C-alpha positions in Angstrom: 0.0 0.0 0.0 2.8 2.4 0.9 4.4 1.8 -2.6 1.2 2.9 -4.3 1.1 6.0 -2.1 4.7 6.9 -3.1 3.8 6.4 -6.8 0.8 8.8 -6.5 2.9 11.3 -4.5 5.6 11.3 -7.2 2.9 11.6 -9.9 1.6 14.7 -8.0 5.1 16.1 -7.8 5.5 15.6 -11.6 2.2 17.4 -12.1 3.4 20.3 -9.9 6.6 20.4 -12.0 4.6 20.7 -15.2 2.5 23.5 -13.6 5.8 25.2 -12.6 7.1 25.0 -16.2 3.8 26.5 -17.5 4.1 29.3 -14.9 7.7 30.0 -15.9 6.9 30.0 -19.7 3.5 31.6 -19.9 2.7 33.8 -16.8 4.6 37.0 -16.7 4.0 39.0 -13.5 6.4 41.8 -14.1 9.9 42.3 -12.6 8.7 42.4 -9.0 6.9 39.0 -8.6 8.5 35.6 -9.1 5.9 32.8 -8.9 7.2 29.3 -8.0 5.9 26.0 -6.7 9.4 24.7 -6.0 9.3 25.1 -2.2 6.0 23.3 -2.2 7.4 20.5 -4.3 10.4 20.1 -1.9 8.3 20.1 1.2 6.0 17.4 -0.5 8.9 15.0 -0.7 8.6 12.4 2.1 10.3 13.4 5.3 12.2 10.1 5.7 14.3 11.1 2.7 17.9 11.6 3.8 19.5 15.0 3.2 21.9 13.9 0.4 19.0 12.3 -1.5 16.7 15.3 -0.9 19.4 17.7 -2.1 19.9 15.6 -5.3 16.2 15.4 -5.9 15.8 19.2 -5.4 18.8 19.9 -7.7 17.3 17.6 -10.4 13.9 19.2 -10.2 15.4 22.7 -10.3 17.6 21.8 -13.2 14.8 20.2 -15.2 12.7 23.4 -14.7 15.7 25.5 -15.6 16.4 23.5 -18.8 12.8 23.5 -19.9 11.8 27.1 -19.1 13.4 30.3 -20.1 15.2 31.0 -16.9 18.9 31.2 -16.0 20.5 27.8 -15.9 21.2 26.8 -12.3 19.1 29.5 -10.6 16.2 27.3 -9.6 18.6 24.5 -8.8 20.6 26.6 -6.4 17.5 27.9 -4.6 16.0 24.4 -4.5 19.1 22.9 -2.9 19.3 25.7 -0.4 15.6 25.1 0.5 16.3 21.4 0.8 19.1 22.2 3.2 16.7 23.9 5.6 13.8 21.4 5.5 14.8 19.4 8.6 15.9 22.3 10.8 12.8 24.4 9.9 10.4 21.4 10.5 12.1 20.7 13.8 11.7 24.3 15.0 8.2 25.0 13.6 6.5 21.6 14.0 8.3 19.8 16.7 11.2 17.3 16.3 9.3 14.3 17.6 6.2 15.0 15.6 7.9 15.8 12.3 10.1 12.6 12.6 6.9 10.4 13.0 5.1 11.9 10.0 5.8 10.5 6.6 5.0 13.8 5.0 3.9 17.0 6.7 0.4 18.0 5.6 -2.0 20.7 6.8 -4.3 18.2 8.5 -1.4 16.6 10.4 0.1 19.6 11.9 -2.6 22.3 11.8 -2.9 25.5 9.8 -0.6 27.8 11.8 2.3 25.4 12.1 2.0 24.4 8.4 1.8 28.1 7.5 5.0 28.9 9.4 6.8 25.9 8.0 5.9 26.6 4.4 6.5 30.3 4.9 10.0 29.9 6.1 10.9 27.5 3.3 9.4 29.8 0.8 11.4 32.7 2.2 14.6 30.6 2.0 13.9 29.8 -1.6 12.9 33.4 -2.6 15.9 35.1 -0.9 18.3 32.7 -2.5 16.7 32.9 -5.9 16.3 36.7 -5.9 19.8 37.4 -4.5 21.3 35.2 -7.2 19.1 36.6 -9.9 19.9 40.2 -9.0 23.6 39.5 -8.3 24.6 43.0 -7.4 23.0 44.7 -10.3 19.8 45.9 -8.6 19.4 48.3 -5.6 18.6 46.9 -2.2 15.1 48.5 -2.3 14.2 46.6 -5.5 15.4 43.3 -4.0 13.5 43.8 -0.8 10.3 44.8 -2.6 10.7 41.9 -4.9 11.2 39.4 -2.0 8.1 40.8 -0.2 5.8 40.8 -3.2 7.0 37.4 -4.3 6.5 36.0 -0.8 2.9 37.2 -0.6 2.0 35.9 -4.0 3.7 32.6 -3.5 2.4 31.9 0.0 -1.1 32.4 -1.3 -0.5 29.9 -4.1 1.2 27.4 -1.8 -1.5 27.5 0.8 -4.2 27.1 -2.0 -2.4 24.1 -3.5 -1.8 22.6 -0.1 -5.4 22.8 0.9 -6.8 21.6 -2.5 -4.2 19.0 -3.7 -1.8 18.1 -1.0 -4.2 17.8 1.9 -5.2 14.3 0.7 -3.3 11.2 1.7 -0.9 10.2 -0.9 
């Protein structure tokens, strides 16, 4: 039974990757907002996954999205690996070490809205800060970078919570 759950979870992750590629290629929100599902994809990976494996999966997903979309090669990969680096520490501080170790995958129903919101918010911030700092790479003023991080965060957390409630709240 657990194998079928993993197959459907990986299928869902593949669907979210396709949606991310569509977002990258067809939705332009201007220079201030960067829409992404990558933090959600990374936090959807089962929590028993070891860090090296999680980092490789995050790198591969980011690289696939970089190769298929019109972005800068390696930008999503770098931000995805940085996000994967903080999955365990953030889950331990926001959810509770004992509870997050016992859960196969953290969902909104398992941990409650507020804890899930903090967990996904912190991971989204890690992703966006890494992505936007690498993207701007010293060519933009600090005010632009801060506004871009803030606006991107608000837009992405709304999308992530919506997808979490509608798609990921089910048992896979």
